[in-house]
mmCIF entry with sequence, helices, sheets and N, C-alpha, C, O atoms, coordinates in Angstrom:
data_MODEL
# 
_entry.id   MODEL 
# 
_entity.id                         1 
_entity.type                       polymer 
_entity.pdbx_number_of_molecules   1 
# 
_entity_poly.entity_id                      1 
_entity_poly.type                           'polypeptide(L)' 
_entity_poly.nstd_linkage                   no 
_entity_poly.nstd_monomer                   no 
_entity_poly.pdbx_seq_one_letter_code       MYRSLLRRLSPERQLYLAISEDIYQDFFQQPAIQDIVSD 
_entity_poly.pdbx_seq_one_letter_code_can   MYRSLLRRLSPERQLYLAISEDIYQDFFQQPAIQDIVSD 
_entity_poly.pdbx_strand_id                 A 
# 
loop_
_entity_poly_seq.entity_id 
_entity_poly_seq.num 
_entity_poly_seq.mon_id 
_entity_poly_seq.hetero 
1 1  MET n 
1 2  TYR n 
1 3  ARG n 
1 4  SER n 
1 5  LEU n 
1 6  LEU n 
1 7  ARG n 
1 8  ARG n 
1 9  LEU n 
1 10 SER n 
1 11 PRO n 
1 12 GLU n 
1 13 ARG n 
1 14 GLN n 
1 15 LEU n 
1 16 TYR n 
1 17 LEU n 
1 18 ALA n 
1 19 ILE n 
1 20 SER n 
1 21 GLU n 
1 22 ASP n 
1 23 ILE n 
1 24 TYR n 
1 25 GLN n 
1 26 ASP n 
1 27 PHE n 
1 28 PHE n 
1 29 GLN n 
1 30 GLN n 
1 31 PRO n 
1 32 ALA n 
1 33 ILE n 
1 34 GLN n 
1 35 ASP n 
1 36 ILE n 
1 37 VAL n 
1 38 SER n 
1 39 ASP n 
# 
_struct_asym.id          A 
_struct_asym.entity_id   1 
# 
loop_
_struct_conf.conf_type_id 
_struct_conf.id 
_struct_conf.pdbx_PDB_helix_id 
_struct_conf.beg_label_comp_id 
_struct_conf.beg_label_asym_id 
_struct_conf.beg_label_seq_id 
_struct_conf.pdbx_beg_PDB_ins_code 
_struct_conf.end_label_comp_id 
_struct_conf.end_label_asym_id 
_struct_conf.end_label_seq_id 
_struct_conf.pdbx_end_PDB_ins_code 
_struct_conf.beg_auth_comp_id 
_struct_conf.beg_auth_asym_id 
_struct_conf.beg_auth_seq_id 
_struct_conf.end_auth_comp_id 
_struct_conf.end_auth_asym_id 
_struct_conf.end_auth_seq_id 
_struct_conf.pdbx_PDB_helix_class 
_struct_conf.details 
_struct_conf.pdbx_PDB_helix_length 
HELX_P HELX_P1 AA1 TYR A 2  ? LEU A 9  ? TYR A 2  LEU A 9  1 ? 8 
HELX_P HELX_P2 AA2 GLU A 21 ? ILE A 23 ? GLU A 21 ILE A 23 1 ? 3 
HELX_P HELX_P3 AA3 TYR A 24 ? PHE A 28 ? TYR A 24 PHE A 28 3 ? 5 
HELX_P HELX_P4 AA4 PRO A 31 ? SER A 38 ? PRO A 31 SER A 38 1 ? 8 
# 
_struct_conf_type.id          HELX_P 
_struct_conf_type.criteria    ? 
_struct_conf_type.reference   ? 
# 
loop_
_atom_site.group_PDB 
_atom_site.id 
_atom_site.type_symbol 
_atom_site.label_atom_id 
_atom_site.label_alt_id 
_atom_site.label_comp_id 
_atom_site.label_asym_id 
_atom_site.label_entity_id 
_atom_site.label_seq_id 
_atom_site.pdbx_PDB_ins_code 
_atom_site.Cartn_x 
_atom_site.Cartn_y 
_atom_site.Cartn_z 
_atom_site.occupancy 
_atom_site.B_iso_or_equiv 
_atom_site.pdbx_formal_charge 
_atom_site.auth_seq_id 
_atom_site.auth_comp_id 
_atom_site.auth_asym_id 
_atom_site.auth_atom_id 
_atom_site.pdbx_PDB_model_num 
ATOM 1   N N  . MET A 1 1  ? -12.912 7.523   -79.582 1.00 0.00 ? 1  MET A N  1 
ATOM 2   C CA . MET A 1 1  ? -12.784 8.592   -80.540 1.00 0.00 ? 1  MET A CA 1 
ATOM 3   C C  . MET A 1 1  ? -14.167 9.176   -80.886 1.00 0.00 ? 1  MET A C  1 
ATOM 4   O O  . MET A 1 1  ? -14.339 10.393  -80.964 1.00 0.00 ? 1  MET A O  1 
ATOM 5   N N  . TYR A 1 2  ? -15.154 8.271   -81.093 1.00 0.00 ? 2  TYR A N  1 
ATOM 6   C CA . TYR A 1 2  ? -16.491 8.752   -81.414 1.00 0.00 ? 2  TYR A CA 1 
ATOM 7   C C  . TYR A 1 2  ? -17.071 9.589   -80.240 1.00 0.00 ? 2  TYR A C  1 
ATOM 8   O O  . TYR A 1 2  ? -17.694 10.626  -80.469 1.00 0.00 ? 2  TYR A O  1 
ATOM 9   N N  . ARG A 1 3  ? -16.866 9.140   -79.017 1.00 0.00 ? 3  ARG A N  1 
ATOM 10  C CA . ARG A 1 3  ? -17.349 9.876   -77.870 1.00 0.00 ? 3  ARG A CA 1 
ATOM 11  C C  . ARG A 1 3  ? -16.736 11.281  -77.797 1.00 0.00 ? 3  ARG A C  1 
ATOM 12  O O  . ARG A 1 3  ? -17.434 12.248  -77.490 1.00 0.00 ? 3  ARG A O  1 
ATOM 13  N N  . SER A 1 4  ? -15.446 11.390  -78.076 1.00 0.00 ? 4  SER A N  1 
ATOM 14  C CA . SER A 1 4  ? -14.769 12.709  -78.055 1.00 0.00 ? 4  SER A CA 1 
ATOM 15  C C  . SER A 1 4  ? -15.370 13.634  -79.107 1.00 0.00 ? 4  SER A C  1 
ATOM 16  O O  . SER A 1 4  ? -15.609 14.812  -78.842 1.00 0.00 ? 4  SER A O  1 
ATOM 17  N N  . LEU A 1 5  ? -15.613 13.095  -80.308 1.00 0.00 ? 5  LEU A N  1 
ATOM 18  C CA . LEU A 1 5  ? -16.174 13.899  -81.379 1.00 0.00 ? 5  LEU A CA 1 
ATOM 19  C C  . LEU A 1 5  ? -17.613 14.312  -81.036 1.00 0.00 ? 5  LEU A C  1 
ATOM 20  O O  . LEU A 1 5  ? -17.990 15.470  -81.217 1.00 0.00 ? 5  LEU A O  1 
ATOM 21  N N  . LEU A 1 6  ? -18.381 13.393  -80.559 1.00 0.00 ? 6  LEU A N  1 
ATOM 22  C CA . LEU A 1 6  ? -19.766 13.705  -80.146 1.00 0.00 ? 6  LEU A CA 1 
ATOM 23  C C  . LEU A 1 6  ? -19.786 14.774  -79.087 1.00 0.00 ? 6  LEU A C  1 
ATOM 24  O O  . LEU A 1 6  ? -20.599 15.696  -79.140 1.00 0.00 ? 6  LEU A O  1 
ATOM 25  N N  . ARG A 1 7  ? -18.892 14.658  -78.119 1.00 0.00 ? 7  ARG A N  1 
ATOM 26  C CA . ARG A 1 7  ? -18.835 15.676  -77.020 1.00 0.00 ? 7  ARG A CA 1 
ATOM 27  C C  . ARG A 1 7  ? -18.552 17.051  -77.561 1.00 0.00 ? 7  ARG A C  1 
ATOM 28  O O  . ARG A 1 7  ? -19.057 18.046  -77.041 1.00 0.00 ? 7  ARG A O  1 
ATOM 29  N N  . ARG A 1 8  ? -17.735 17.118  -78.618 1.00 0.00 ? 8  ARG A N  1 
ATOM 30  C CA . ARG A 1 8  ? -17.433 18.439  -79.222 1.00 0.00 ? 8  ARG A CA 1 
ATOM 31  C C  . ARG A 1 8  ? -18.511 18.981  -80.090 1.00 0.00 ? 8  ARG A C  1 
ATOM 32  O O  . ARG A 1 8  ? -18.807 20.175  -80.053 1.00 0.00 ? 8  ARG A O  1 
ATOM 33  N N  . LEU A 1 9  ? -19.117 18.111  -80.886 1.00 0.00 ? 9  LEU A N  1 
ATOM 34  C CA . LEU A 1 9  ? -20.131 18.569  -81.824 1.00 0.00 ? 9  LEU A CA 1 
ATOM 35  C C  . LEU A 1 9  ? -21.509 18.729  -81.225 1.00 0.00 ? 9  LEU A C  1 
ATOM 36  O O  . LEU A 1 9  ? -22.248 19.649  -81.579 1.00 0.00 ? 9  LEU A O  1 
ATOM 37  N N  . SER A 1 10 ? -21.860 17.820  -80.305 1.00 0.00 ? 10 SER A N  1 
ATOM 38  C CA . SER A 1 10 ? -23.209 17.869  -79.677 1.00 0.00 ? 10 SER A CA 1 
ATOM 39  C C  . SER A 1 10 ? -23.094 17.526  -78.196 1.00 0.00 ? 10 SER A C  1 
ATOM 40  O O  . SER A 1 10 ? -23.473 16.433  -77.773 1.00 0.00 ? 10 SER A O  1 
ATOM 41  N N  . PRO A 1 11 ? -22.571 18.466  -77.411 1.00 0.00 ? 11 PRO A N  1 
ATOM 42  C CA . PRO A 1 11 ? -22.352 18.141  -75.995 1.00 0.00 ? 11 PRO A CA 1 
ATOM 43  C C  . PRO A 1 11 ? -23.616 17.824  -75.205 1.00 0.00 ? 11 PRO A C  1 
ATOM 44  O O  . PRO A 1 11 ? -23.520 17.258  -74.116 1.00 0.00 ? 11 PRO A O  1 
ATOM 45  N N  . GLU A 1 12 ? -24.778 18.163  -75.706 1.00 0.00 ? 12 GLU A N  1 
ATOM 46  C CA . GLU A 1 12 ? -26.025 17.863  -75.005 1.00 0.00 ? 12 GLU A CA 1 
ATOM 47  C C  . GLU A 1 12 ? -26.451 16.412  -75.165 1.00 0.00 ? 12 GLU A C  1 
ATOM 48  O O  . GLU A 1 12 ? -27.304 15.928  -74.420 1.00 0.00 ? 12 GLU A O  1 
ATOM 49  N N  . ARG A 1 13 ? -25.853 15.702  -76.150 1.00 0.00 ? 13 ARG A N  1 
ATOM 50  C CA . ARG A 1 13 ? -26.220 14.350  -76.426 1.00 0.00 ? 13 ARG A CA 1 
ATOM 51  C C  . ARG A 1 13 ? -25.444 13.354  -75.560 1.00 0.00 ? 13 ARG A C  1 
ATOM 52  O O  . ARG A 1 13 ? -24.300 13.623  -75.195 1.00 0.00 ? 13 ARG A O  1 
ATOM 53  N N  . GLN A 1 14 ? -26.045 12.214  -75.229 1.00 0.00 ? 14 GLN A N  1 
ATOM 54  C CA . GLN A 1 14 ? -25.414 11.190  -74.450 1.00 0.00 ? 14 GLN A CA 1 
ATOM 55  C C  . GLN A 1 14 ? -25.199 9.966   -75.335 1.00 0.00 ? 14 GLN A C  1 
ATOM 56  O O  . GLN A 1 14 ? -26.029 9.644   -76.185 1.00 0.00 ? 14 GLN A O  1 
ATOM 57  N N  . LEU A 1 15 ? -24.071 9.290   -75.120 1.00 0.00 ? 15 LEU A N  1 
ATOM 58  C CA . LEU A 1 15 ? -23.760 8.096   -75.856 1.00 0.00 ? 15 LEU A CA 1 
ATOM 59  C C  . LEU A 1 15 ? -24.083 6.891   -75.005 1.00 0.00 ? 15 LEU A C  1 
ATOM 60  O O  . LEU A 1 15 ? -23.636 6.808   -73.861 1.00 0.00 ? 15 LEU A O  1 
ATOM 61  N N  . TYR A 1 16 ? -24.857 5.944   -75.539 1.00 0.00 ? 16 TYR A N  1 
ATOM 62  C CA . TYR A 1 16 ? -25.200 4.694   -74.875 1.00 0.00 ? 16 TYR A CA 1 
ATOM 63  C C  . TYR A 1 16 ? -24.601 3.492   -75.571 1.00 0.00 ? 16 TYR A C  1 
ATOM 64  O O  . TYR A 1 16 ? -24.446 3.477   -76.792 1.00 0.00 ? 16 TYR A O  1 
ATOM 65  N N  . LEU A 1 17 ? -24.265 2.477   -74.778 1.00 0.00 ? 17 LEU A N  1 
ATOM 66  C CA . LEU A 1 17 ? -23.705 1.259   -75.325 1.00 0.00 ? 17 LEU A CA 1 
ATOM 67  C C  . LEU A 1 17 ? -24.559 0.092   -74.848 1.00 0.00 ? 17 LEU A C  1 
ATOM 68  O O  . LEU A 1 17 ? -24.711 -0.146  -73.650 1.00 0.00 ? 17 LEU A O  1 
ATOM 69  N N  . ALA A 1 18 ? -25.118 -0.633  -75.829 1.00 0.00 ? 18 ALA A N  1 
ATOM 70  C CA . ALA A 1 18 ? -25.963 -1.776  -75.503 1.00 0.00 ? 18 ALA A CA 1 
ATOM 71  C C  . ALA A 1 18 ? -25.066 -3.026  -75.381 1.00 0.00 ? 18 ALA A C  1 
ATOM 72  O O  . ALA A 1 18 ? -24.471 -3.461  -76.366 1.00 0.00 ? 18 ALA A O  1 
ATOM 73  N N  . ILE A 1 19 ? -24.976 -3.593  -74.181 1.00 0.00 ? 19 ILE A N  1 
ATOM 74  C CA . ILE A 1 19 ? -24.176 -4.770  -73.950 1.00 0.00 ? 19 ILE A CA 1 
ATOM 75  C C  . ILE A 1 19 ? -24.967 -5.724  -73.070 1.00 0.00 ? 19 ILE A C  1 
ATOM 76  O O  . ILE A 1 19 ? -25.924 -5.337  -72.400 1.00 0.00 ? 19 ILE A O  1 
ATOM 77  N N  . SER A 1 20 ? -24.545 -6.967  -73.089 1.00 0.00 ? 20 SER A N  1 
ATOM 78  C CA . SER A 1 20 ? -25.230 -8.003  -72.273 1.00 0.00 ? 20 SER A CA 1 
ATOM 79  C C  . SER A 1 20 ? -24.789 -7.836  -70.785 1.00 0.00 ? 20 SER A C  1 
ATOM 80  O O  . SER A 1 20 ? -23.757 -7.246  -70.468 1.00 0.00 ? 20 SER A O  1 
ATOM 81  N N  . GLU A 1 21 ? -25.621 -8.382  -69.935 1.00 0.00 ? 21 GLU A N  1 
ATOM 82  C CA . GLU A 1 21 ? -25.303 -8.341  -68.517 1.00 0.00 ? 21 GLU A CA 1 
ATOM 83  C C  . GLU A 1 21 ? -23.989 -9.050  -68.225 1.00 0.00 ? 21 GLU A C  1 
ATOM 84  O O  . GLU A 1 21 ? -23.234 -8.605  -67.361 1.00 0.00 ? 21 GLU A O  1 
ATOM 85  N N  . ASP A 1 22 ? -23.696 -10.152 -68.931 1.00 0.00 ? 22 ASP A N  1 
ATOM 86  C CA . ASP A 1 22 ? -22.494 -10.878 -68.711 1.00 0.00 ? 22 ASP A CA 1 
ATOM 87  C C  . ASP A 1 22 ? -21.235 -10.027 -69.013 1.00 0.00 ? 22 ASP A C  1 
ATOM 88  O O  . ASP A 1 22 ? -20.258 -10.037 -68.265 1.00 0.00 ? 22 ASP A O  1 
ATOM 89  N N  . ILE A 1 23 ? -21.306 -9.303  -70.125 1.00 0.00 ? 23 ILE A N  1 
ATOM 90  C CA . ILE A 1 23 ? -20.176 -8.415  -70.489 1.00 0.00 ? 23 ILE A CA 1 
ATOM 91  C C  . ILE A 1 23 ? -20.007 -7.287  -69.452 1.00 0.00 ? 23 ILE A C  1 
ATOM 92  O O  . ILE A 1 23 ? -18.901 -6.906  -69.068 1.00 0.00 ? 23 ILE A O  1 
ATOM 93  N N  . TYR A 1 24 ? -21.155 -6.788  -69.035 1.00 0.00 ? 24 TYR A N  1 
ATOM 94  C CA . TYR A 1 24 ? -21.103 -5.697  -68.020 1.00 0.00 ? 24 TYR A CA 1 
ATOM 95  C C  . TYR A 1 24 ? -20.415 -6.181  -66.745 1.00 0.00 ? 24 TYR A C  1 
ATOM 96  O O  . TYR A 1 24 ? -19.547 -5.508  -66.190 1.00 0.00 ? 24 TYR A O  1 
ATOM 97  N N  . GLN A 1 25 ? -20.832 -7.379  -66.294 1.00 0.00 ? 25 GLN A N  1 
ATOM 98  C CA . GLN A 1 25 ? -20.250 -7.905  -65.041 1.00 0.00 ? 25 GLN A CA 1 
ATOM 99  C C  . GLN A 1 25 ? -18.807 -8.296  -65.202 1.00 0.00 ? 25 GLN A C  1 
ATOM 100 O O  . GLN A 1 25 ? -17.984 -7.994  -64.338 1.00 0.00 ? 25 GLN A O  1 
ATOM 101 N N  . ASP A 1 26 ? -18.471 -8.981  -66.320 1.00 0.00 ? 26 ASP A N  1 
ATOM 102 C CA . ASP A 1 26 ? -17.121 -9.535  -66.505 1.00 0.00 ? 26 ASP A CA 1 
ATOM 103 C C  . ASP A 1 26 ? -16.084 -8.508  -66.916 1.00 0.00 ? 26 ASP A C  1 
ATOM 104 O O  . ASP A 1 26 ? -14.919 -8.608  -66.530 1.00 0.00 ? 26 ASP A O  1 
ATOM 105 N N  . PHE A 1 27 ? -16.499 -7.518  -67.699 1.00 0.00 ? 27 PHE A N  1 
ATOM 106 C CA . PHE A 1 27 ? -15.517 -6.571  -68.250 1.00 0.00 ? 27 PHE A CA 1 
ATOM 107 C C  . PHE A 1 27 ? -15.688 -5.158  -67.679 1.00 0.00 ? 27 PHE A C  1 
ATOM 108 O O  . PHE A 1 27 ? -14.708 -4.580  -67.210 1.00 0.00 ? 27 PHE A O  1 
ATOM 109 N N  . PHE A 1 28 ? -16.848 -4.605  -67.699 1.00 0.00 ? 28 PHE A N  1 
ATOM 110 C CA . PHE A 1 28 ? -17.009 -3.183  -67.344 1.00 0.00 ? 28 PHE A CA 1 
ATOM 111 C C  . PHE A 1 28 ? -16.944 -2.909  -65.846 1.00 0.00 ? 28 PHE A C  1 
ATOM 112 O O  . PHE A 1 28 ? -16.898 -1.749  -65.438 1.00 0.00 ? 28 PHE A O  1 
ATOM 113 N N  . GLN A 1 29 ? -16.938 -3.935  -65.035 1.00 0.00 ? 29 GLN A N  1 
ATOM 114 C CA . GLN A 1 29 ? -16.817 -3.726  -63.581 1.00 0.00 ? 29 GLN A CA 1 
ATOM 115 C C  . GLN A 1 29 ? -15.361 -3.754  -63.120 1.00 0.00 ? 29 GLN A C  1 
ATOM 116 O O  . GLN A 1 29 ? -15.100 -3.568  -61.931 1.00 0.00 ? 29 GLN A O  1 
ATOM 117 N N  . GLN A 1 30 ? -14.423 -3.977  -64.006 1.00 0.00 ? 30 GLN A N  1 
ATOM 118 C CA . GLN A 1 30 ? -13.014 -3.940  -63.629 1.00 0.00 ? 30 GLN A CA 1 
ATOM 119 C C  . GLN A 1 30 ? -12.600 -2.525  -63.298 1.00 0.00 ? 30 GLN A C  1 
ATOM 120 O O  . GLN A 1 30 ? -12.978 -1.607  -64.026 1.00 0.00 ? 30 GLN A O  1 
ATOM 121 N N  . PRO A 1 31 ? -11.849 -2.300  -62.244 1.00 0.00 ? 31 PRO A N  1 
ATOM 122 C CA . PRO A 1 31 ? -11.443 -0.935  -61.873 1.00 0.00 ? 31 PRO A CA 1 
ATOM 123 C C  . PRO A 1 31 ? -10.822 -0.072  -62.981 1.00 0.00 ? 31 PRO A C  1 
ATOM 124 O O  . PRO A 1 31 ? -11.138 1.110   -63.117 1.00 0.00 ? 31 PRO A O  1 
ATOM 125 N N  . ALA A 1 32 ? -9.951  -0.679  -63.751 1.00 0.00 ? 32 ALA A N  1 
ATOM 126 C CA . ALA A 1 32 ? -9.284  0.069   -64.836 1.00 0.00 ? 32 ALA A CA 1 
ATOM 127 C C  . ALA A 1 32 ? -10.255 0.482   -65.894 1.00 0.00 ? 32 ALA A C  1 
ATOM 128 O O  . ALA A 1 32 ? -10.134 1.583   -66.430 1.00 0.00 ? 32 ALA A O  1 
ATOM 129 N N  . ILE A 1 33 ? -11.238 -0.368  -66.230 1.00 0.00 ? 33 ILE A N  1 
ATOM 130 C CA . ILE A 1 33 ? -12.253 -0.068  -67.211 1.00 0.00 ? 33 ILE A CA 1 
ATOM 131 C C  . ILE A 1 33 ? -13.144 1.014   -66.674 1.00 0.00 ? 33 ILE A C  1 
ATOM 132 O O  . ILE A 1 33 ? -13.517 1.926   -67.413 1.00 0.00 ? 33 ILE A O  1 
ATOM 133 N N  . GLN A 1 34 ? -13.501 0.942   -65.400 1.00 0.00 ? 34 GLN A N  1 
ATOM 134 C CA . GLN A 1 34 ? -14.343 1.972   -64.777 1.00 0.00 ? 34 GLN A CA 1 
ATOM 135 C C  . GLN A 1 34 ? -13.687 3.361   -64.879 1.00 0.00 ? 34 GLN A C  1 
ATOM 136 O O  . GLN A 1 34 ? -14.363 4.355   -65.143 1.00 0.00 ? 34 GLN A O  1 
ATOM 137 N N  . ASP A 1 35 ? -12.384 3.412   -64.668 1.00 0.00 ? 35 ASP A N  1 
ATOM 138 C CA . ASP A 1 35 ? -11.654 4.686   -64.799 1.00 0.00 ? 35 ASP A CA 1 
ATOM 139 C C  . ASP A 1 35 ? -11.760 5.236   -66.244 1.00 0.00 ? 35 ASP A C  1 
ATOM 140 O O  . ASP A 1 35 ? -11.970 6.434   -66.434 1.00 0.00 ? 35 ASP A O  1 
ATOM 141 N N  . ILE A 1 36 ? -11.619 4.395   -67.212 1.00 0.00 ? 36 ILE A N  1 
ATOM 142 C CA . ILE A 1 36 ? -11.699 4.813   -68.599 1.00 0.00 ? 36 ILE A CA 1 
ATOM 143 C C  . ILE A 1 36 ? -13.114 5.265   -68.974 1.00 0.00 ? 36 ILE A C  1 
ATOM 144 O O  . ILE A 1 36 ? -13.297 6.297   -69.619 1.00 0.00 ? 36 ILE A O  1 
ATOM 145 N N  . VAL A 1 37 ? -14.083 4.495   -68.570 1.00 0.00 ? 37 VAL A N  1 
ATOM 146 C CA . VAL A 1 37 ? -15.505 4.841   -68.894 1.00 0.00 ? 37 VAL A CA 1 
ATOM 147 C C  . VAL A 1 37 ? -15.952 6.148   -68.207 1.00 0.00 ? 37 VAL A C  1 
ATOM 148 O O  . VAL A 1 37 ? -16.753 6.906   -68.753 1.00 0.00 ? 37 VAL A O  1 
ATOM 149 N N  . SER A 1 38 ? -15.434 6.383   -67.039 1.00 0.00 ? 38 SER A N  1 
ATOM 150 C CA . SER A 1 38 ? -15.873 7.589   -66.329 1.00 0.00 ? 38 SER A CA 1 
ATOM 151 C C  . SER A 1 38 ? -15.363 8.891   -66.927 1.00 0.00 ? 38 SER A C  1 
ATOM 152 O O  . SER A 1 38 ? -15.873 9.965   -66.608 1.00 0.00 ? 38 SER A O  1 
ATOM 153 N N  . ASP A 1 39 ? -14.367 8.800   -67.785 1.00 0.00 ? 39 ASP A N  1 
ATOM 154 C CA . ASP A 1 39 ? -13.839 10.013  -68.439 1.00 0.00 ? 39 ASP A CA 1 
ATOM 155 C C  . ASP A 1 39 ? -14.856 10.665  -69.384 1.00 0.00 ? 39 ASP A C  1 
ATOM 156 O O  . ASP A 1 39 ? -14.557 11.687  -70.001 1.00 0.00 ? 39 ASP A O  1 
# 
């Protein structure tokens, strides 16, 4: 929701998420999550 609002109000800004390497490897590398994040 925040990303959608940011995209509308300030499209030039990028949203960053600080996560540990373990979370990145275990969660964000799953194909379904990759599809969601790429939107």
